[in-house]
Backbone bond lengths (Angstrom), bond angles and torsions (degrees), N, CA, C in turn:
res aa  C-N    CA-C-N  psi(-1)  N-CA   C-N-CA  omega(-1)  CA-C   N-CA-C  phi
1 M - - - 1.429 - - 1.530 112.52 -
2 K 1.331 115.88 -36.29 1.460 119.89 179.36 1.525 111.10 -66.46
3 I 1.351 115.88 -34.54 1.454 120.18 179.19 1.532 110.81 -67.02
4 I 1.304 117.54 -38.48 1.446 121.40 177.93 1.500 110.59 -66.88
5 K 1.316 117.91 -43.27 1.486 120.68 178.05 1.541 110.84 -63.71
6 L 1.349 116.38 -40.52 1.456 120.64 178.94 1.550 109.54 -64.71
7 F 1.344 117.14 -42.49 1.468 121.91 179.46 1.518 109.43 -61.68
8 I 1.326 118.58 -44.70 1.437 122.56 -179.72 1.527 110.98 -65.04
9 A 1.334 116.18 -39.51 1.459 120.74 178.87 1.534 110.69 -65.52
10 V 1.339 117.03 -41.60 1.455 119.43 178.10 1.544 111.92 -65.32
11 I 1.299 116.98 -42.07 1.462 122.00 177.20 1.558 109.78 -60.16
12 L 1.313 116.33 -46.84 1.481 120.65 178.95 1.527 110.67 -62.06
13 L 1.335 117.27 -39.65 1.473 121.69 178.94 1.561 109.85 -64.03
14 I 1.326 115.69 -43.12 1.467 119.27 179.01 1.495 110.95 -65.46
15 I 1.309 117.67 -42.84 1.480 120.39 177.87 1.531 111.17 -64.04
16 S 1.316 116.72 -38.83 1.483 120.03 178.02 1.538 110.53 -65.78
17 A 1.342 117.55 -42.59 1.467 120.38 179.95 1.517 110.69 -62.72
18 I 1.338 114.51 -45.57 1.496 119.49 -179.78 1.553 109.17 -61.42
19 S 1.316 116.53 -44.70 1.479 121.33 -179.40 1.551 109.86 -62.07
20 A 1.342 116.58 -42.65 1.451 120.66 -179.95 1.520 109.99 -60.95
21 V 1.289 117.75 -44.07 1.515 122.12 178.36 1.522 108.97 -62.99
22 M 1.325 116.12 -48.27 1.481 120.13 -176.22 1.547 112.45 -61.53
23 Y 1.317 117.10 -43.52 1.435 119.41 -171.50 1.559 112.84 -92.98
24 S 1.350 116.60 -9.14 1.454 119.37 -179.38 1.519 112.49 -78.79
25 G 1.313 116.87 -24.37 1.462 121.89 -178.12 1.533 112.46 79.81
26 I 1.338 118.59 12.74 1.475 119.81 -177.32 1.535 112.84 -76.69
27 V 1.313 117.14 -17.34 1.441 120.07 176.94 1.535 108.88 -82.64
28 N 1.303 116.40 118.82 1.442 121.47 -179.71 1.516 109.57 -82.33
29 V 1.324 118.19 116.43 1.450 122.43 179.12 1.518 113.63 -99.86
30 A 1.311 119.27 10.99 1.397 124.54 -178.61 1.542 110.61 -66.52
31 A 1.352 115.89 133.85 1.457 120.08 -177.77 1.538 113.29 -71.38
32 D 1.299 116.72 -11.92 1.475 120.29 179.14 1.548 112.04 -96.50
33 E 1.300 116.40 7.95 1.481 121.94 178.60 1.531 107.85 -121.73
34 P 1.342 119.09 110.62 1.469 120.01 -176.22 1.516 113.59 -64.73
35 H 1.323 115.26 155.63 1.476 120.20 172.21 1.504 110.23 -67.85
36 T 1.319 116.61 161.63 1.475 120.08 170.54 1.528 106.48 -67.26
37 D 1.322 115.96 161.79 1.467 120.30 -179.06 1.518 111.31 -57.32
38 L 1.325 118.08 -42.64 1.428 122.12 -179.01 1.524 111.79 -64.03
39 V 1.300 117.24 -46.91 1.484 121.75 -179.87 1.541 107.63 -64.57
40 Y 1.318 118.34 -43.70 1.444 120.06 -179.74 1.532 110.64 -60.96
41 W 1.323 117.64 -45.42 1.464 121.51 178.25 1.525 110.63 -59.99
42 L 1.337 117.93 -46.31 1.464 122.14 179.34 1.537 111.08 -58.52
43 L 1.299 116.34 -47.06 1.477 120.29 -178.36 1.526 111.60 -67.29
44 E 1.330 116.28 -45.18 1.492 120.06 -179.64 1.529 111.60 -64.74
45 T 1.289 117.74 -44.81 1.469 121.74 179.20 1.489 110.46 -62.75
46 T 1.337 118.30 -43.97 1.464 122.09 178.80 1.503 110.36 -62.26
47 R 1.336 116.82 -44.94 1.474 120.20 179.20 1.512 111.48 -60.70
48 E 1.334 116.20 -50.90 1.469 120.50 -176.63 1.541 112.16 -60.94
49 K 1.318 116.17 -45.96 1.470 120.46 -179.96 1.519 111.22 -65.69
50 S 1.309 117.33 -40.03 1.446 121.80 178.92 1.537 111.22 -61.13
51 I 1.316 116.42 -47.47 1.491 120.64 178.70 1.524 109.79 -65.88
52 E 1.317 117.00 -42.33 1.482 119.46 -178.72 1.534 111.07 -59.23
53 V 1.340 116.76 -47.05 1.451 120.44 -179.46 1.538 112.62 -67.21
54 A 1.342 115.72 -43.29 1.466 119.95 -179.08 1.525 112.08 -66.10
55 A 1.333 118.41 -31.80 1.440 120.95 -174.36 1.544 114.21 -93.59
56 Q 1.318 120.10 -5.99 1.432 121.79 -168.32 1.534 114.79 -64.66
57 N 1.304 118.14 -24.21 1.486 118.79 -178.68 1.532 114.21 -109.26
58 I 1.328 117.00 16.96 1.437 120.70 178.83 1.538 107.74 -78.27
59 D 1.337 116.02 130.79 1.456 122.38 177.18 1.532 108.64 -82.28
60 V 1.335 115.78 124.58 1.473 121.92 -179.13 1.524 109.38 -92.04
61 P 1.327 118.57 121.31 1.452 120.70 177.89 1.534 110.27 -76.43
62 D 1.320 117.02 175.96 1.476 121.22 173.96 1.510 108.30 -68.65
63 L 1.309 115.91 119.72 1.491 121.03 -174.57 1.518 111.75 -103.48
64 S 1.344 116.15 14.09 1.484 119.22 -175.79 1.529 113.64 -89.81
65 D 1.322 117.97 -4.55 1.465 121.92 179.82 1.525 109.89 -63.49
66 P 1.375 118.90 120.79 1.457 121.25 -179.82 1.504 114.89 -57.68
67 E 1.311 116.87 -28.11 1.456 121.19 178.77 1.523 111.17 -65.37
68 L 1.348 117.10 -34.97 1.472 120.84 174.97 1.530 110.35 -62.17
69 L 1.302 115.95 -40.56 1.472 121.11 -178.50 1.547 109.95 -61.29
70 L 1.329 116.04 -44.29 1.475 119.81 179.75 1.501 112.97 -67.25
71 T 1.326 116.43 -47.18 1.468 121.32 176.67 1.515 112.00 -60.16
72 G 1.308 115.95 -47.45 1.445 119.90 179.40 1.512 112.35 -65.63
73 G 1.334 117.52 -34.39 1.456 120.72 178.85 1.520 112.96 -63.65
74 M 1.304 115.84 -43.29 1.480 119.80 179.02 1.531 110.49 -64.07
75 D 1.336 115.72 -42.75 1.466 119.51 179.71 1.543 109.24 -66.55
76 Y 1.298 119.28 -42.18 1.448 120.93 178.55 1.522 111.12 -58.59
77 E 1.315 116.70 -47.88 1.474 121.21 179.39 1.510 111.31 -55.62
78 F 1.320 115.43 -45.88 1.464 121.56 -173.65 1.532 111.44 -76.97
79 M 1.313 117.82 -39.81 1.478 120.68 -170.04 1.540 114.64 -107.84
80 C 1.282 118.47 -20.25 1.481 118.49 -168.57 1.523 115.72 -121.25
81 S 1.301 116.27 -31.45 1.469 120.29 -169.66 1.541 114.91 -61.35
82 S 1.323 118.05 -28.15 1.467 119.68 -178.46 1.536 110.57 -67.05
83 C 1.320 117.29 -27.88 1.483 120.46 178.26 1.562 110.83 -100.07
84 H 1.336 115.44 -48.19 1.474 119.89 -172.57 1.502 113.37 -93.42
85 L 1.311 118.43 2.20 1.469 127.25 169.31 1.536 115.38 74.93
86 K 1.300 113.72 171.51 1.467 125.98 178.28 1.520 108.23 -117.92
87 P 1.325 118.48 157.53 1.461 120.59 174.10 1.519 109.56 -53.67
88 G 1.316 116.36 135.40 1.454 121.64 178.14 1.550 111.72 91.85
89 R 1.308 117.89 -7.39 1.506 119.42 -179.87 1.543 107.64 -111.66
90 N 1.280 116.09 141.85 1.461 122.05 178.14 1.520 112.31 -109.61
91 Q 1.331 117.55 -13.43 1.420 120.46 179.62 1.510 110.23 -164.63
92 S 1.311 115.38 162.09 1.467 122.44 174.61 1.539 107.45 -144.43
93 D 1.309 116.40 170.72 1.479 118.72 178.72 1.535 109.60 -58.48
94 M 1.348 116.20 -38.98 1.468 120.46 -178.40 1.546 109.14 -69.54
95 S 1.337 118.23 -47.52 1.454 120.21 -177.29 1.530 112.58 -62.06
96 L 1.320 114.87 -33.59 1.455 119.40 178.53 1.504 113.51 -75.93
97 G 1.301 116.44 -29.26 1.472 120.10 -174.96 1.514 115.54 -89.52
98 L 1.335 116.99 -13.01 1.478 119.68 -178.88 1.524 111.85 -91.19
99 Y 1.325 116.90 144.05 1.437 121.96 171.81 1.509 109.02 -140.83
100 P 1.325 116.67 122.48 1.455 125.00 6.93 1.551 110.42 -72.16
101 S 1.289 114.31 155.32 1.483 120.18 -179.89 1.507 110.59 -63.38
102 P 1.313 118.01 134.77 1.452 119.54 176.86 1.523 109.04 -68.99
103 P 1.337 117.57 144.41 1.479 118.59 -179.99 1.526 111.89 -64.91
104 N 1.305 115.59 143.11 1.448 121.72 173.89 1.534 107.58 -76.72
105 L 1.309 118.73 102.79 1.447 121.60 -174.59 1.511 114.33 -80.55
106 T 1.344 116.53 0.45 1.473 119.02 178.12 1.511 111.67 -87.09
107 I 1.318 116.73 -3.71 1.481 118.63 175.80 1.525 108.86 -113.71
108 K 1.328 115.97 155.00 1.455 119.86 -179.70 1.516 109.52 -61.52
109 A 1.349 113.97 144.88 1.484 119.65 -175.88 1.525 111.24 -57.95
110 E 1.325 119.07 -37.73 1.473 119.08 -177.21 1.522 111.37 -67.40
111 E 1.331 117.86 -27.96 1.479 119.98 175.12 1.517 109.89 -73.24
112 H 1.312 115.05 -27.98 1.452 121.57 -175.42 1.500 113.53 -80.48
113 D 1.369 116.37 -45.96 1.475 119.22 -173.03 1.522 115.71 -123.62
114 G 1.316 116.79 9.81 1.449 119.60 172.93 1.537 114.67 84.08
115 H 1.286 118.57 -2.06 1.477 120.32 178.72 1.537 109.86 -78.84
116 K 1.275 116.31 126.39 1.496 121.29 -179.35 1.491 113.35 -80.82
117 H 1.321 117.62 -46.99 1.477 121.48 -174.90 1.518 108.02 -120.79
118 R 1.338 115.08 119.30 1.457 119.22 179.50 1.482 109.26 -118.46
119 D 1.303 115.81 142.12 1.472 122.35 173.74 1.530 106.15 -78.37
120 S 1.315 116.23 113.75 1.482 121.55 -177.34 1.534 112.41 -59.55
121 T 1.324 115.88 -41.60 1.467 118.22 -179.27 1.526 110.82 -65.86
122 Q 1.326 116.77 -40.82 1.460 119.51 178.79 1.538 109.90 -66.40
123 T 1.298 118.08 -37.49 1.429 121.94 177.88 1.567 109.80 -62.65
124 D 1.350 114.96 -43.24 1.475 118.74 177.49 1.514 110.10 -61.48
125 R 1.293 117.34 -42.93 1.476 120.86 179.86 1.543 109.94 -61.46
126 K 1.326 116.27 -46.37 1.453 119.44 -179.47 1.523 111.03 -63.57
127 N 1.361 117.23 -44.28 1.436 119.33 178.90 1.527 111.20 -61.00
128 F 1.313 117.85 -42.55 1.470 121.09 178.65 1.534 108.78 -59.87
129 W 1.328 117.75 -46.78 1.458 121.81 -175.72 1.533 108.65 -63.49
130 V 1.312 118.53 -46.54 1.479 121.03 -178.42 1.517 111.01 -63.63
131 I 1.334 116.34 -44.31 1.494 118.03 178.70 1.503 111.08 -61.67
132 K 1.344 116.77 -45.27 1.467 120.75 -178.01 1.527 113.22 -68.14
133 H 1.304 118.50 -43.45 1.458 121.65 -170.98 1.531 113.80 -102.83
134 G 1.340 119.97 -20.71 1.451 122.99 -178.64 1.533 109.36 73.75
135 I 1.317 114.98 -178.23 1.489 122.00 178.22 1.509 108.36 -133.12
136 K 1.306 115.63 122.35 1.480 120.36 -179.62 1.514 112.40 -56.53
137 A 1.332 113.05 143.86 1.471 122.50 174.23 1.546 113.61 52.92
138 S 1.331 116.70 30.94 1.472 118.59 179.76 1.521 111.85 -124.81
139 G 1.302 117.31 -10.69 1.464 121.07 -175.10 1.544 111.94 91.95
140 M 1.363 117.91 -7.20 1.463 122.05 179.75 1.543 109.20 -84.45
141 P 1.351 116.61 110.15 1.468 118.92 -178.78 1.502 113.14 -73.56
142 A 1.306 116.04 161.32 1.479 123.53 174.24 1.550 107.97 -91.48
143 W 1.301 115.79 95.47 1.469 121.19 -176.72 1.528 111.90 -72.07
144 G 1.325 118.61 -13.93 1.443 122.05 178.19 1.508 113.79 -65.01
145 K 1.321 116.82 -16.45 1.448 121.40 178.20 1.542 111.16 -76.00
146 T 1.310 116.83 -21.45 1.459 120.73 -176.54 1.534 113.47 -124.63
147 H 1.351 118.38 -8.47 1.430 121.77 -175.72 1.529 110.68 -129.43
148 D 1.346 116.30 137.84 1.449 119.68 178.48 1.525 109.81 -75.32
149 E 1.341 116.18 169.80 1.452 119.60 -173.90 1.527 112.43 -65.81
150 Q 1.324 117.98 -32.77 1.460 120.57 179.14 1.521 110.61 -63.07
151 R 1.282 116.43 -39.52 1.474 120.83 179.79 1.536 109.00 -70.88
152 I 1.332 119.74 -37.37 1.444 121.15 176.78 1.521 111.49 -65.49
153 W 1.350 115.85 -40.79 1.470 119.23 176.76 1.511 111.65 -63.34
154 A 1.350 116.56 -31.53 1.460 119.56 176.46 1.531 110.21 -64.26
155 M 1.318 117.39 -37.79 1.467 120.50 177.69 1.567 109.44 -67.49
156 V 1.328 116.34 -39.17 1.452 120.19 177.73 1.531 109.42 -61.28
157 A 1.358 116.09 -44.22 1.478 119.75 179.65 1.527 109.52 -61.59
158 F 1.324 117.67 -40.07 1.456 119.16 177.24 1.498 113.28 -64.86
159 L 1.375 116.90 -39.69 1.466 120.43 179.86 1.520 111.98 -61.78
160 K 1.347 117.28 -29.83 1.463 120.43 179.59 1.533 110.65 -64.57
161 R 1.324 115.76 -35.04 1.480 122.10 -177.08 1.526 112.82 -90.32
162 L 1.297 117.12 -25.50 1.461 122.29 -172.51 1.527 115.36 -47.79
163 P 1.349 118.50 -46.25 1.489 118.94 -177.30 1.537 112.71 -64.29
164 T 1.301 118.90 -17.28 1.468 121.87 -177.13 1.505 112.48 -97.86
165 L 1.330 118.68 -5.04 1.457 121.86 -174.24 1.547 111.24 -83.95
166 T 1.295 113.93 139.80 1.499 119.41 169.13 1.530 107.11 -80.97
167 P 1.321 117.25 164.34 1.479 119.06 175.90 1.516 111.95 -57.84
168 E 1.321 119.00 -33.73 1.480 121.63 179.64 1.538 109.83 -70.75
169 Q 1.306 118.51 -44.35 1.477 122.08 177.78 1.533 110.16 -61.70
170 Y 1.321 115.69 -42.52 1.459 120.96 179.36 1.545 109.84 -60.12
171 Q 1.317 116.59 -44.34 1.455 121.56 -178.45 1.527 110.12 -60.28
172 I 1.336 117.50 -41.26 1.458 120.83 179.27 1.487 110.67 -66.64
173 L 1.313 117.73 -46.42 1.491 121.73 -175.98 1.512 113.20 -70.12
174 T 1.332 117.12 -23.27 1.480 118.06 -176.94 1.495 112.94 -107.93
175 A 1.282 118.80 6.84 1.476 121.51 176.99 1.521 111.70 -58.43
176 L 1.290 116.61 125.23 1.463 120.86 178.17 1.520 110.86 -79.61
177 D 1.324 115.20 146.30 1.461 119.86 179.69 1.502 111.40 -62.05
């Protein structure tokens, strides 16, 4: 019986502490104030593991169809480039104003996050999942609410090529009709 009372007391103490932090306003949620290293690590690790697990069983179609590249390019220009940038750009008003900063998708992933060897199929799965479902409290919308899977795969196909495009090639591939 003492163990149960102690357990209930600990739970109530934890709930009280969490409530005190929530309602005190001491947590700064401003996008121009970075998280502490520990909070950043917790959030990033949680995000990465969540996406990895959710995406692991997604079947990746053939992404080499040139039509996918053109369709994905137009969508990227319209929906993504203001945050994730274009070749030749290192920042934008959107990329500077968001926290966490959206990844610059015009550079190779290993240059961006330090990973040397990446499984291309797993990267495609993760990109598909993120584009389709978005990421809470990050500014990344869930495009699956407005775009079918074929259109999302077209964006994934474009993302595969994006780091190799020159600004001129990008302009051609993203030209709107």
